[in-house]
C-alpha positions in Angstrom: 10.9 3.3 -4.6 9.4 6.6 -3.2 6.7 8.3 -5.5 5.9 11.9 -5.1 2.3 12.9 -4.3 0.3 13.7 -7.3 0.9 17.3 -8.5 4.1 17.7 -6.5 7.0 19.0 -8.4 10.3 18.1 -7.4 13.5 20.0 -8.2 16.7 17.7 -7.8 19.7 19.9 -6.7 23.3 18.5 -7.3 26.3 20.0 -5.6 29.6 19.2 -3.5 29.5 17.0 -0.5 32.3 19.1 1.0 31.0 22.3 2.3 30.0 22.6 6.0 27.6 24.8 7.8 28.9 28.4 7.4 30.8 27.9 4.2 29.5 30.1 1.4 28.7 27.1 -0.7 26.5 25.5 2.0 24.7 28.7 2.8 24.1 29.3 -0.9 22.5 25.8 -1.0 20.5 26.5 2.2 18.9 29.8 0.5 18.4 27.8 -2.6 16.4 25.1 -0.7 14.4 27.9 1.0 13.5 29.9 -2.1 12.7 26.7 -3.9 10.3 25.7 -1.0 8.8 29.2 -0.9 7.7 28.7 -4.5 6.0 25.5 -3.7 8.7 23.0 -5.0 9.8 19.9 -3.2 13.7 19.4 -2.9 15.5 16.1 -3.8 19.3 15.7 -3.4 21.8 12.9 -2.7 20.9 13.0 0.9 24.2 13.4 2.4 26.4 16.4 3.6 27.6 19.4 2.1 25.3 21.1 -0.7 22.9 18.1 -0.2 22.3 19.1 3.6 22.3 22.7 2.9 19.5 22.6 0.3 17.5 20.1 2.4 17.8 22.3 5.5 16.9 25.5 3.8 13.8 23.7 2.3 12.8 22.2 5.7 13.4 25.6 7.5 10.8 27.1 4.8 8.2 24.6 5.5 9.0 22.5 2.4 9.2 18.6 1.6 12.6 17.0 1.0 13.7 13.8 -0.5 17.2 12.1 -0.3 18.4 9.4 -2.7 21.1 7.4 -0.8 23.1 4.4 -1.9 24.4 1.3 0.3 27.7 2.0 -1.8 28.6 5.0 0.5 27.7 3.3 3.6 26.3 6.6 5.2 23.1 7.8 6.6 20.9 10.6 5.3 21.1 13.8 6.7 18.7 15.1 9.5 16.9 17.3 7.1 15.5 14.5 4.7 11.8 14.0 4.9 11.9 10.7 2.6 15.0 8.6 2.2 15.2 6.4 -1.2 17.7 3.9 -0.5 19.3 2.2 -3.6 22.3 0.0 -3.8 24.7 1.2 -6.3 26.1 4.8 -7.0 24.7 4.2 -10.8 21.2 3.5 -9.6 21.3 6.7 -7.2 22.2 8.9 -10.1 19.3 7.8 -12.2 16.8 7.8 -9.3 17.9 11.4 -8.5 17.1 12.1 -12.4 13.8 10.0 -12.5 12.3 11.8 -9.3 13.1 15.2 -10.8 10.8 17.5 -12.7 13.7 20.0 -12.9 17.3 20.3 -11.7 19.6 23.0 -10.1 23.4 22.4 -10.2 25.6 24.2 -7.6 29.3 24.3 -7.4 30.9 21.0 -7.0 33.5 18.3 -8.1 33.7 15.2 -10.3 30.4 13.8 -8.9 28.5 17.0 -9.7 30.1 17.3 -13.0 28.9 13.7 -14.0 25.5 14.6 -12.9 25.2 17.8 -14.9 26.7 15.8 -17.9 24.2 12.9 -17.7 21.2 15.1 -17.5 22.3 17.4 -20.2 23.1 14.5 -22.4 19.7 13.0 -22.0 18.2 16.2 -22.6 20.4 16.8 -25.7 19.5 13.3 -27.2 15.8 13.7 -26.2 16.1 10.6 -23.9 14.2 13.0 -21.4 12.2 15.8 -22.6 10.9 18.9 -21.0 12.8 18.8 -17.6 14.5 22.4 -17.0 17.9 22.5 -15.8 20.0 25.5 -14.3 23.4 26.2 -13.1 23.8 28.4 -10.1 26.4 30.9 -10.3 29.2 31.1 -12.8 31.1 28.1 -11.7 30.0 25.8 -14.6 30.2 28.6 -17.3 33.4 27.7 -18.8 32.5 24.2 -19.2 29.1 25.2 -20.7 30.8 27.4 -23.2 33.5 24.9 -24.3 30.9 22.2 -24.8 28.8 24.4 -26.7 31.5 25.2 -29.1 31.3 21.6 -30.2 27.5 21.0 -29.8 26.4 24.5 -31.4 29.4 24.6 -33.8 29.3 24.2 -37.6 28.3 20.9 -38.8 28.7 19.4 -42.4 25.3 18.9 -44.0 26.2 15.1 -44.5 26.4 14.2 -40.6 23.8 12.6 -38.5 20.9 14.2 -36.7 21.0 17.5 -35.1 20.7 17.1 -31.4 18.9 19.4 -29.0 21.6 21.6 -27.9 22.3 22.5 -31.6 18.9 24.2 -31.5 19.7 26.4 -28.5 21.0 26.4 -24.9 19.5 23.4 -22.9 21.1 24.5 -19.6 20.0 27.8 -18.2 22.5 29.9 -16.2 21.3 31.8 -13.1 23.2 34.6 -11.6 21.6 33.7 -8.1 19.5 31.2 -6.2 16.4 33.6 -6.5 16.8 33.7 -10.3 17.3 29.8 -10.4 14.2 29.2 -8.3 12.1 31.6 -10.3 13.1 29.9 -13.7 12.5 26.6 -12.4 9.1 27.7 -11.0 7.9 29.3 -14.0 9.0 26.5 -16.2 7.3 23.9 -14.0 4.1 26.0 -13.7 4.3 26.9 -10.0 5.4 30.4 -10.3 3.8 31.8 -7.1 5.5 32.4 -4.0 4.0 31.0 -0.7 
């Protein structure tokens, strides 16, 4: 498995594989990769097309470092913008390697795969399986889901129930109105809050 350089901070970006160059979601991911790299953050993605390609391309165009975690399961090659490919066998291994490599996370618009990625990271933070890794969603696409889950996690609890998990103490998932806000939030939380 690839290991980041000492002191390197990596943001794993999740999002749809469907957008193509010129699509709004692809260009948003490209802009996100650029601003993350400008703030000194390396970018990690699932390594294929769509948002994964866009964020990797944006980071490379800004002089940043990129990682792509791919899986034999998908039987595809990493996109051309990935510096370091980490190849695993299964979809599950890929998900947990994307999480392991990351110091923080950004979640763009996506489908069921992105929903799973957001949910797993959120649950790991909620149950303190993983602590201190910031996560932000980009734009308002995920807001209805965040709001509905928070109704349960932050709602009233009988005093006789089990432990109070992390989300009950405040929002674990940050919402960013733009890629610039997302990058600034992650950079600040990761201690690299200076533009290159």
